[in-house]
C-alpha positions as CSV (number, residue, x, y, z in Angstrom):
1,X,-20.1,-19.0,-25.2
2,X,-21.1,-22.4,-26.5
3,X,-17.6,-23.5,-27.2
4,X,-16.8,-22.9,-23.5
5,X,-19.7,-25.2,-22.6
6,X,-21.5,-22.4,-20.9
7,X,-24.8,-23.9,-22.0
8,X,-27.0,-21.6,-19.9
9,X,-25.2,-18.5,-21.2
10,X,-25.4,-19.7,-24.8
11,X,-29.1,-20.5,-24.4
12,X,-29.8,-17.0,-22.9
13,X,-27.9,-15.3,-25.7
14,X,-29.8,-17.2,-28.4
15,X,-33.1,-16.5,-26.7
16,X,-32.4,-12.8,-26.5
17,X,-31.4,-12.8,-30.2
18,X,-34.6,-14.7,-31.1
19,X,-36.7,-12.3,-29.1
20,X,-35.2,-9.4,-31.1
21,X,-35.5,-11.2,-34.4
22,X,-37.7,-14.3,-34.6
23,X,-36.4,-15.0,-38.1
24,X,-32.8,-15.3,-36.8
25,X,-32.0,-18.8,-38.1
26,X,-28.5,-18.7,-36.6
27,X,-29.9,-18.4,-33.1
28,X,-32.2,-21.4,-33.6
29,X,-29.1,-23.4,-34.9
30,X,-27.3,-22.4,-31.8
31,X,-30.1,-23.8,-29.6
32,X,-30.2,-27.0,-31.7
33,X,-26.5,-27.5,-31.3
34,X,-26.7,-26.7,-27.6
35,X,-29.4,-29.2,-26.9
36,X,-27.8,-31.8,-29.1
37,X,-24.5,-31.4,-27.2
38,X,-26.5,-32.0,-24.0
39,X,-28.0,-35.2,-25.6
40,X,-31.5,-33.6,-25.3
41,X,-32.7,-34.5,-28.8
42,X,-36.4,-33.8,-28.0
43,X,-35.5,-30.3,-26.9
44,X,-33.4,-29.8,-30.0
45,X,-36.3,-31.0,-32.2
46,X,-38.5,-28.5,-30.3
47,X,-36.0,-25.7,-31.1
48,X,-36.0,-26.7,-34.8
49,X,-39.8,-26.6,-34.8
50,X,-39.8,-23.2,-33.1
51,X,-37.4,-21.9,-35.8
52,X,-39.5,-23.5,-38.5
53,X,-42.6,-21.7,-37.1
54,X,-40.9,-18.4,-37.9
55,X,-39.0,-19.7,-41.0
56,X,-41.2,-22.4,-42.5
57,X,-39.1,-22.8,-45.7
58,X,-35.6,-22.7,-44.2
59,X,-33.8,-25.7,-45.7
60,X,-31.0,-25.7,-43.1
61,X,-33.5,-26.0,-40.2
62,X,-35.4,-28.7,-42.0
63,X,-32.3,-30.7,-42.6
64,X,-31.2,-30.3,-38.9
65,X,-34.6,-31.5,-37.8
66,X,-34.5,-34.5,-40.1
67,X,-31.1,-35.5,-38.7
68,X,-32.3,-35.1,-35.2
69,X,-35.4,-37.3,-35.9
70,X,-33.1,-39.9,-37.4
71,X,-31.2,-40.0,-34.0
72,X,-34.4,-40.9,-32.2
73,X,-35.6,-43.1,-35.1
74,X,-38.9,-41.3,-35.6
75,X,-39.5,-42.5,-39.1
76,X,-42.9,-40.9,-39.6
77,X,-41.8,-37.4,-38.6
78,X,-38.6,-37.8,-40.6
79,X,-40.6,-38.7,-43.7
80,X,-42.8,-35.6,-43.1
81,X,-39.7,-33.5,-42.7
82,X,-38.1,-34.9,-45.9
83,X,-41.4,-34.2,-47.7
84,X,-41.1,-30.6,-46.7
85,X,-37.4,-30.6,-47.9
86,X,-38.4,-32.3,-51.1
87,X,-41.0,-29.5,-51.8
88,X,-38.2,-26.9,-51.5
89,X,-35.6,-29.0,-53.5
90,X,-37.7,-31.3,-55.8
91,X,-34.8,-32.1,-58.1
92,X,-32.3,-32.9,-55.4
93,X,-31.3,-36.6,-55.9
94,X,-29.9,-36.9,-52.4
95,X,-33.1,-35.8,-50.7
96,X,-35.1,-38.0,-53.0
97,X,-33.0,-41.0,-52.1
98,X,-33.2,-40.3,-48.4
99,X,-37.0,-40.0,-48.6
100,X,-37.3,-43.2,-50.6
101,X,-35.1,-45.1,-48.1
102,X,-37.2,-43.8,-45.2
103,X,-40.4,-45.0,-46.8
104,X,-38.9,-48.4,-47.5
105,X,-37.7,-48.6,-43.8
106,X,-41.3,-47.7,-42.7
107,X,-42.7,-50.5,-44.9
108,X,-44.2,-48.1,-47.5
109,X,-42.9,-49.3,-50.9
110,X,-45.5,-47.4,-52.9
111,X,-44.5,-44.1,-51.3
112,X,-40.8,-45.0,-51.8
113,X,-41.4,-45.6,-55.5
114,X,-43.3,-42.4,-55.8
115,X,-40.6,-40.3,-54.2
116,X,-37.9,-41.5,-56.6
C-alpha cells in the first residue's frame, strides 16, 4: 500500500497491526517511513517514540529516531538517543564516533571525550 502512495491506507493498516500487537516493530517502521515520505518528521519521531514505548531496547527504532532527529537538527535529543543506542551496543565504534561528534557539535568536549 505504501509503495502506491496510499498513505491513509498504509497508516490504517499499520495502526491495525499495532493494535493487534503493540510490539510489532515493522508496523512502527512503516509509520516512520510513511511520515518521512510526507516530510512530517515530527510525526515520524512521534511514531518512533510510540514504538520505543512498546519496544524500549529496539536498536532499529532507536537508529531511525536518531536519523530523524538529525534531519531536524535536534542535537540534544539525538545525543540522548545515541546514548540509548550506546547502552545496547557499547563496543560499536560507529555509534561511539557518532555520539562523540554530536557532543562536539553541541559544544560538549568533555562528553565527547568520555564517549570515545
